[in-house]
C-alpha positions in Angstrom: -48.4 -34.7 -75.7 -44.7 -34.6 -76.4 -43.9 -34.5 -80.1 -40.6 -36.5 -81.4 -38.8 -35.2 -84.6 -36.7 -38.2 -85.3 -33.7 -38.1 -88.0 -34.3 -40.8 -90.4 -31.9 -42.2 -93.2 -31.6 -45.5 -94.8 -28.7 -45.3 -97.4 -30.1 -48.3 -99.2 -33.2 -46.5 -100.3 -33.2 -42.9 -99.3 -31.5 -40.0 -101.3 -31.1 -37.8 -98.3 -31.9 -37.7 -94.7 -35.3 -36.4 -93.5 -37.1 -36.1 -90.1 -40.3 -38.1 -89.3 -42.6 -36.7 -86.6 -44.5 -38.7 -83.9 -47.0 -37.7 -81.4 -46.5 -39.7 -78.0 -48.7 -40.0 -75.0 -47.7 -37.9 -71.9 -46.2 -40.6 -69.7 -44.9 -39.4 -66.4 -41.1 -40.1 -66.1 -40.6 -41.2 -69.7 -37.0 -40.7 -71.0 -36.2 -40.2 -74.7 -35.1 -43.7 -74.9 -38.4 -44.9 -73.7 -40.1 -42.6 -76.3 -38.1 -44.1 -79.1 -39.0 -47.5 -78.0 -42.7 -46.6 -77.9 -42.2 -45.4 -81.6 -40.6 -48.6 -82.4 -43.2 -50.7 -80.7 -46.4 -48.9 -81.6 -45.8 -46.4 -84.4 -43.0 -47.3 -86.8 -41.2 -50.7 -86.4 -38.4 -49.7 -88.9 -36.8 -47.1 -86.5 -33.3 -48.1 -86.0 -31.3 -46.8 -82.8 -28.9 -48.5 -80.3 -29.4 -49.3 -76.6 -28.6 -51.8 -74.1 -28.3 -51.2 -70.2 -31.0 -48.4 -69.9 -29.2 -47.2 -66.8 -26.4 -44.9 -68.1 -23.6 -47.4 -68.0 -23.2 -48.8 -71.4 -23.2 -45.6 -73.4 -24.7 -47.1 -76.5 -27.8 -44.8 -76.7 -25.8 -41.6 -76.9 -27.3 -39.2 -79.6 -28.0 -35.5 -80.1 -31.2 -34.6 -78.4 -32.4 -31.0 -78.8 -29.4 -28.8 -78.2 -26.8 -31.1 -76.9 -25.3 -34.7 -76.9 -26.5 -36.9 -74.2 -27.6 -40.3 -73.3 -31.3 -41.0 -74.3 -31.7 -43.2 -71.3 -30.8 -40.2 -68.9 -32.7 -37.5 -70.9 -36.2 -36.9 -69.4 -38.8 -35.9 -71.7 -40.4 -33.6 -69.3 -37.3 -31.4 -69.1 -37.0 -30.9 -72.7 -40.2 -29.1 -73.9 -42.9 -30.1 -76.1 -40.8 -30.9 -79.1 -37.8 -33.3 -78.9 -35.6 -33.5 -81.9 -33.4 -36.5 -82.0 -30.3 -37.0 -84.3 -27.4 -39.5 -84.5 -23.8 -38.6 -83.3 -21.9 -36.6 -85.8 -18.7 -37.1 -87.8 -19.5 -40.8 -88.4 -21.0 -42.7 -91.3 -24.6 -43.3 -90.8 -25.7 -46.9 -91.0 -29.3 -46.4 -90.5 -31.2 -43.7 -88.6 -29.6 -43.2 -85.2 -27.1 -46.0 -85.9 -23.7 -44.8 -86.8 -20.5 -46.7 -87.8 -18.2 -46.5 -84.6 -15.4 -48.2 -86.3 -13.0 -45.0 -86.5 -14.0 -44.2 -82.8 -12.9 -47.5 -81.5 -9.9 -47.7 -83.9 -8.5 -44.5 -82.2 -9.2 -46.0 -78.8 -7.4 -49.2 -79.8 -4.3 -47.0 -80.9 -3.5 -45.9 -77.5 -3.1 -49.5 -76.2 -6.0 -49.2 -73.6 -4.6 -52.0 -71.4 -1.9 -52.1 -68.8 1.6 -52.9 -69.8 3.3 -54.5 -66.7 6.7 -53.1 -65.6 7.9 -56.4 -64.9 7.2 -60.0 -65.9 3.9 -60.9 -64.0 4.3 -63.1 -61.1 1.9 -65.4 -59.2 0.2 -62.6 -57.4 -1.8 -59.4 -58.7 -0.1 -56.1 -58.8 -1.1 -54.2 -55.8 -2.1 -50.6 -55.7 -2.5 -48.1 -52.9 -5.9 -46.2 -52.5 -4.0 -43.0 -53.1 -2.6 -44.2 -56.4 -6.0 -45.5 -57.4 -7.7 -42.2 -56.7 -5.4 -40.5 -59.3 -7.2 -42.3 -62.0 -10.7 -42.4 -60.6 -12.1 -39.7 -62.9 -10.6 -41.2 -66.0 -11.7 -44.9 -65.3 -15.4 -43.7 -65.3 -15.4 -43.1 -69.1 -18.1 -45.3 -70.6 -17.0 -44.7 -74.4 -20.4 -43.3 -75.4 -18.8 -41.0 -77.9 -20.7 -37.9 -76.8 -17.3 -36.1 -76.7 -16.3 -37.6 -80.1 -19.6 -36.3 -81.8 -19.3 -32.8 -80.3 -15.7 -32.3 -81.2 -15.0 -29.8 -84.2 -11.6 -31.1 -84.6 -12.9 -34.7 -85.2 -15.0 -33.2 -87.8 -12.0 -31.8 -89.7 -9.2 -34.4 -89.1 -9.9 -37.9 -89.4 -6.5 -38.8 -88.0 -7.0 -37.0 -84.7 -7.3 -39.5 -81.9 -10.1 -37.7 -80.3 -10.9 -36.7 -76.6 -12.1 -40.3 -75.7 -8.7 -41.9 -76.6 -6.6 -39.0 -75.1 -8.7 -39.1 -71.8 -8.0 -43.0 -71.7 -4.4 -42.5 -72.5 -3.9 -40.3 -69.5 -5.7 -43.1 -67.4 -2.9 -45.5 -68.2 0.0 -42.9 -68.1 -1.1 -42.1 -64.4 -1.7 -45.7 -63.4 1.1 -46.7 -61.0 1.0 -50.3 -62.3 1.9 -49.3 -66.0 5.3 -49.6 -67.5 5.0 -47.6 -70.6 4.4 -44.1 -69.2 7.0 -42.4 -71.6 6.1 -44.3 -74.7 2.6 -43.4 -74.3 3.3 -39.8 -73.9 5.5 -39.9 -77.0 2.6 -41.4 -78.8 0.1 -38.8 -77.9 2.5 -35.8 -78.3 1.9 -35.2 -81.9 0.0 -33.1 -84.4 -2.7 -35.9 -84.5 -2.9 -36.1 -80.7 -2.8 -33.7 -77.9 -1.4 -30.8 -79.9 -4.3 -31.1 -82.3 -6.8 -30.0 -79.6 -8.2 -26.4 -80.0 -9.4 -26.4 -76.3 -13.0 -25.6 -77.1 -14.4 -27.5 -74.3 -17.2 -29.1 -76.1 -16.2 -32.6 -74.8 -16.2 -31.4 -71.2 -19.6 -29.9 -71.5 -21.3 -32.9 -73.1 -19.8 -35.7 -71.0 -22.8 -37.5 -69.2 -20.4 -38.7 -66.6 -19.0 -35.2 -65.9 -15.5 -36.1 -66.8 -12.9 -33.5 -68.1 -11.3 -34.6 -71.5 -10.1 -31.0 -72.1 -8.5 -31.1 -68.7 -6.9 -34.5 -69.4 -5.5 -33.2 -72.7 -4.1 -30.1 -70.9 -2.4 -32.4 -68.4 -1.0 -34.8 -71.1 0.5 -31.5 -72.8 2.3 -30.5 -69.5 3.5 -34.0 -68.9 4.8 -34.5 -72.5 6.6 -31.0 -72.5 8.3 -31.8 -69.1 9.3 -35.3 -70.4 10.7 -33.6 -73.5 12.7 -31.1 -71.4 14.1 -33.9 -69.1 14.9 -36.2 -72.1 12.6 -38.8 -71.1 10.1 -38.7 -73.9 9.8 -42.1 -75.6 11.8 -43.9 -72.8 10.6 -46.7 -70.7 9.5 -45.0 -67.4 
């Protein structure tokens, strides 16, 4: 029988966090998310956590499971041993149990302008993109904003102004999009002490990404692009 040790904290009544222990039936194919639902529906209806799609697409069930950040819906209980310890994402205010305040996370995402800025006034037809140009951004588009990288980043823990690996990965997604018209403005924005040059290249974000993306590599690429733009006098100019 698997044992779940679940982080609990209700700021309205608890002085400090603690762990609750639950024994669950051994159900073949059970995921950590299904285990949490079993606890909620059968053992403790006060347990709070987030989930939505249950298919590794929405990213809302990201949490710290045993020794790493991952999606609860993609974490098989059978591969985690007899004791599964579940904690919320780090570096964010705890609203209740596994539910954290994602406001700073999405504020940093919004800061990089996560939408296309057209190079010209939109016409009656869509902006076309070749298969080759689309392939350049394939690995950046797949980010589901689960915040695993954000929770694992030690720089986020020490600098609330740091944009974070999620926002910087998404910035590269638009910088490398052939349809976007603010390449150098975007580079100028991220090329700061709160952006790409604050990254310590520790690779935590790369290790925990459930979609096997490479935020560390994206940040390295942004550094090279921004330095080249600076040397050529284009940094901050419309590209």
